[in-house]
C-alpha positions in Angstrom: 0.0 0.0 0.0 1.1 3.6 -0.6 0.5 6.7 1.5 2.0 10.2 2.1 3.8 11.2 5.2 3.9 14.9 5.9 4.2 17.2 9.0 4.7 20.7 10.4 2.3 22.6 8.1 2.1 25.2 10.8 -0.8 27.0 9.0 -1.2 30.5 10.2 2.6 31.0 10.8 3.9 34.6 10.7 7.6 35.6 10.2 8.8 38.9 11.7 11.1 39.6 8.7 8.3 39.5 6.2 6.9 43.0 5.5 4.0 44.3 3.5 2.4 41.8 1.1 5.2 39.2 1.6 3.5 37.8 4.7 0.1 37.1 3.0 2.0 35.4 0.1 3.9 33.3 2.6 0.6 32.3 4.4 -1.1 31.5 1.1 1.8 29.3 0.0 1.4 27.2 3.1 -2.3 26.7 2.4 -1.6 26.0 -1.2 0.8 23.2 -0.1 -2.1 21.4 1.5 -4.0 21.3 -1.8 -0.7 20.2 -3.5 -0.3 17.3 -1.1 -3.9 16.1 -1.7 -3.4 16.2 -5.4 -0.1 14.5 -5.2 -1.8 11.7 -3.2 -4.3 11.3 -6.0 -1.6 11.3 -8.7 0.6 8.8 -6.8 -2.3 6.5 -6.0 -1.9 7.0 -2.2 -4.7 5.8 0.0 -4.3 8.4 2.7 -2.1 11.3 4.1 -0.6 11.3 7.6 0.2 14.8 9.0 2.5 14.1 12.0 1.8 17.1 14.2 1.8 20.9 14.1 -0.8 21.1 11.4 -1.6 24.6 12.8 0.8 27.2 14.1 -1.2 27.4 17.3 -4.6 26.8 18.8 -5.4 30.5 18.3 -5.1 30.9 14.6 -7.5 33.1 12.5 -10.7 31.3 11.6 -10.1 32.0 7.9 -6.9 30.0 8.0 -8.8 27.1 9.5 -11.7 27.1 7.0 -9.4 27.5 4.1 -7.3 24.5 5.3 -10.3 22.3 5.7 -11.5 23.4 2.2 -8.1 22.5 0.7 -8.3 19.0 2.2 -12.0 18.6 1.1 -10.8 19.2 -2.5 -9.6 15.6 -2.8 -12.4 13.7 -1.1 -10.9 10.3 -2.2 -7.9 10.9 0.1 -8.3 10.7 3.9 -6.1 13.1 5.9 -5.1 11.9 9.4 -4.1 14.8 11.5 -2.0 14.4 14.7 -2.1 17.2 17.3 1.5 18.3 18.1 3.2 20.8 20.4 2.0 23.8 18.5 -1.7 22.6 18.4 -2.1 20.2 21.3 -5.4 18.5 22.0 -6.1 20.5 25.2 -9.2 22.3 26.3 -8.5 25.2 23.9 -7.6 22.9 21.0 -8.3 24.2 17.5 -9.5 20.6 16.7 -12.3 21.0 19.3 -13.4 24.4 18.1 -16.9 25.0 16.8 -15.5 26.0 13.4 -13.5 22.8 13.1 -16.4 20.5 14.2 -18.9 22.3 11.9 -16.6 22.6 8.8 -14.6 19.4 9.0 -15.1 17.4 5.8 -15.6 13.6 6.0 -12.1 12.9 4.7 -10.4 14.6 7.7 -9.7 12.6 10.8 -8.1 13.8 14.0 -5.9 11.3 15.8 -7.2 11.9 19.3 -5.8 8.9 21.1 -3.6 5.9 20.8 -6.3 3.3 20.0 -5.2 1.6 16.7 -7.1 2.7 13.7 -7.6 0.5 10.7 -6.8 2.6 7.6 -6.8 -0.2 5.0 -7.1 -4.0 5.1 -4.3 -5.3 7.3 -2.9 -1.8 8.0 -3.3 0.2 11.3 -2.2 3.6 12.6 -1.1 4.0 16.2 -0.9 7.6 17.2 0.7 9.6 20.0 -1.2 12.9 20.1 0.1 15.8 22.3 -2.5 16.6 25.0 -0.5 19.5 26.4 2.5 21.6 25.3 4.8 20.0 27.8 4.4 16.2 28.1 6.2 14.4 30.9 6.9 11.1 29.1 7.9 9.6 25.8 4.4 9.7 24.1 5.5 7.5 21.3 6.8 4.8 23.5 3.8 5.0 25.7 1.5 4.6 22.7 3.4 1.6 21.4 3.4 -0.1 24.8 -0.4 0.4 25.1 -1.2 -1.1 21.7 -2.2 -4.8 21.9 -0.2 -7.1 19.6 -1.5 -7.3 16.0 -0.7 -9.1 12.8 -1.4 -5.9 10.9 1.2 -3.6 9.4 1.5 -0.8 11.9 2.4 2.8 11.3 3.4 4.7 14.4 2.5 8.4 14.1 4.4 10.7 16.5 5.8 14.2 17.0 8.8 15.5 18.9 12.6 15.3 19.2 14.5 12.0 19.2 16.8 11.4 22.1 19.6 10.7 19.6 19.4 14.4 18.4 18.7 16.3 21.5 21.4 17.8 23.8 18.9 17.9 26.7 19.2 14.3 28.0 16.9 15.1 30.9 13.9 16.1 28.8 11.3 13.4 29.7 9.4 13.9 26.4 12.3 12.8 24.2 11.4 9.9 21.8 13.7 6.9 22.3 15.1 5.9 19.0 16.6 2.6 20.4 13.2 1.5 21.7 11.6 2.3 18.3 14.2 0.2 16.5 13.7 -2.7 18.9 10.0 -2.7 18.2 10.7 -2.5 14.4 13.0 -5.4 14.6 10.5 -7.5 16.5 7.8 -6.7 14.0 5.5 -4.7 16.4 5.7 -1.6 14.2 6.7 -1.2 10.5 7.0 2.5 9.9 7.4 5.5 12.2 6.0 8.8 10.8 7.5 11.6 12.8 7.0 15.4 12.8 8.8 18.3 14.6 12.1 18.3 12.7 11.6 20.5 9.6 14.4 18.8 7.6 13.6 15.5 5.8 15.6 12.9 7.7 16.0 9.2 7.7 16.7 8.3 11.4 18.6 5.3 12.8 19.6 2.2 10.8 16.3 0.5 9.8 15.1 2.9 7.1 11.7 2.9 8.7 12.0 5.9 11.1 11.5 9.2 9.2 10.9 12.9 9.7 9.1 14.1 6.6 10.2 17.7 7.1 8.0 20.7 6.5 6.3 21.1 3.1 7.3 24.8 3.0 10.6 26.1 4.6 10.4 28.3 7.7 14.0 29.0 8.7 17.6 29.2 7.3 18.8 26.3 9.5 16.6 23.7 7.7 18.8 21.5 5.6 16.4 19.6 3.3 12.9 21.0 3.5 9.9 21.6 1.2 9.2 17.8 0.9 6.7 15.2 1.7 7.4 11.4 1.7 5.6 8.9 -0.5 5.8 5.6 1.4 5.3 2.1 -0.1 4.8 -0.3 2.7 4.5 -4.1 2.2 5.2 -7.1 4.4 9.0 -7.3 4.7 9.8 -4.3 2.5 9.5 -0.6 2.4 10.3 2.2 0.0 10.4 5.9 1.0 10.7 8.6 -1.6 10.8 12.3 -1.0 8.7 14.5 -3.3 9.3 18.3 -3.5 6.2 20.4 -3.0 7.6 23.6 -1.5 8.0 26.9 -3.5 9.7 29.2 -1.0 13.4 29.1 -0.2 15.5 30.4 2.7 19.2 30.9 1.9 22.3 32.3 3.7 25.1 33.8 1.6 28.6 34.9 2.7 30.0 37.8 0.7 33.6 39.1 1.1 33.6 42.7 -0.3 36.8 44.6 -1.0 36.3 45.9 -4.5 33.8 46.8 -7.2 34.3 43.4 -8.7 33.1 41.8 -5.4 30.0 44.0 -5.5 29.5 42.9 -9.1 29.7 39.2 -8.0 27.1 39.8 -5.2 24.8 41.5 -7.7 25.1 38.6 -10.1 24.3 36.1 -7.3 21.2 37.9 -6.2 20.1 38.4 -9.8 20.4 34.7 -10.5 18.0 33.7 -7.7 14.9 32.0 -9.0 11.4 33.1 -8.0 12.7 36.1 -6.0 9.2 36.9 -4.6 9.5 33.6 -2.6 13.1 33.9 -1.6 14.2 34.9 1.9 17.9 35.8 1.9 20.3 36.5 4.8 23.7 38.0 3.8 26.9 37.9 5.7 28.9 41.0 4.6 32.6 41.1 5.5 35.4 43.3 4.1 36.4 46.9 3.5 34.8 49.3 1.1 35.3 53.0 0.2 32.5 55.4 0.7 31.5 55.3 -3.0 31.5 51.5 -2.9 29.4 51.5 0.2 26.8 53.8 -1.4 26.7 51.5 -4.4 26.2 48.5 -2.1 23.4 50.2 -0.3 21.6 51.0 -3.6 22.1 47.4 -4.7 20.6 46.0 -1.4 17.7 48.5 -1.6 16.9 47.3 -5.1 16.9 43.6 -4.2 15.0 44.2 -1.0 12.1 45.4 -3.2 12.4 42.2 -5.4 12.9 39.6 -2.7 10.4 38.4 -0.1 13.0 39.5 2.5 16.6 40.5 2.5 18.4 40.5 5.8 22.0 41.2 7.0 23.4 38.6 9.4 24.7 41.1 11.9 26.6 38.5 14.0 28.5 37.3 11.0 29.0 40.7 9.3 32.0 42.9 9.6 32.0 45.5 6.8 34.4 48.4 7.3 33.8 51.7 5.4 37.1 53.5 4.9 36.9 56.8 2.8 40.0 57.3 0.8 41.7 60.7 0.6 40.2 61.5 -2.8 36.7 61.0 -1.4 37.4 63.2 1.6 38.9 66.0 -0.5 35.8 66.1 -2.8 33.5 66.8 0.2 35.0 70.3 0.5 34.1 70.6 4.2 35.3 73.3 6.5 34.8 74.5 10.0 32.6 72.4 12.3 31.7 69.9 9.6 35.4 69.3 8.8 36.2 68.8 12.5 33.3 66.4 12.8 34.6 64.4 9.8 38.0 64.2 11.4 36.5 62.9 14.6 34.5 60.3 12.7 37.6 59.1 10.8 39.4 58.6 14.1 36.4 56.8 15.8 36.2 54.5 12.7 39.5 53.0 13.9 38.2 52.4 17.4 38.9 49.0 19.0 35.3 49.0 20.0 33.6 47.3 17.1 30.2 48.8 17.7 31.6 52.3 18.0 33.7 51.8 14.8 30.6 50.7 12.9 28.6 53.7 14.0 31.4 56.0 13.0 31.8 54.4 9.6 28.0 54.5 9.0 27.9 58.2 10.0 30.8 59.0 7.7 29.0 57.2 4.8 25.8 59.1 5.6 27.7 62.5 5.7 29.3 61.7 2.3 25.8 60.8 0.9 24.2 64.0 2.3 26.9 66.3 0.9 26.8 64.7 -2.5 23.0 64.8 -2.6 23.0 68.5 -1.7 25.5 69.3 -4.4 
């Protein structure tokens, strides 16, 4: 049998660095991904879709997001969507899954995995789920669900959400999922596939080839290594095949740029210009080097231009060290005298300060002074 494993839709997510109309486009892309997943399931002959937690960004999302999400799943009625509550949308008293809107608008092909009782999803195939009932569980929910399930001859898919103990630096976290216990259960034939959510990068965990994070269908952060995917899983007795399918349209990229000349600025411009689908690209630049005042002005104009084209353009402050050093020719062309000349001299001296923050402020002030004088002339 074949099904789709996905997770971490986080519908209703907002990003602080998305301004103006970029945020609505980002939100719409996440809703569009739901429809894409449903259609992919139809095209691939999948019997159902498993969403392993964090379907929604929180339990307090806008009603419009919820109704549009349900409508997107209803568009493929032949595909059943099994939704697991995760840490963002736990099944507590305020759960979005228990809201009046969800209950009234939920289409027949949407099923919430509310407990760990095995659910038959096809002949000889069962789901065992580990829903989050609160934001801070005090035990390994996946292990607890596995232990509570009575033995069965069916192929069993474990649906869970959270961090594996093999990846977490916090060994004392009681909610960590034990990878070793999962692999023991796989080897004994108690479970046959583990569909996990929480990690946004598509990842094959352990040694069995049967424990997977699907990753998020749309990226959310620069640190995600392989995102924008869902997994198409073929599961049969004694064999399994897991194949990632790309569905995401947005990208998050970090780019280091060493700038000491006009040619370096040319290279940065060429890199930015070559980006595909700029309206869906979020870029963070690390700018290091030394530029003259004129070169810094050119860089500023360049960044302003691409900030208008891209969904977001950020400077990675912690990894940027760009020094602005006016040359003598630039200083002489300013033609300053009196107080303004004295201020420029002070700024040039402060630009060499051992205090990095003070030096950057002085360099920026010098560049601003240069720009103001030139604009006035």
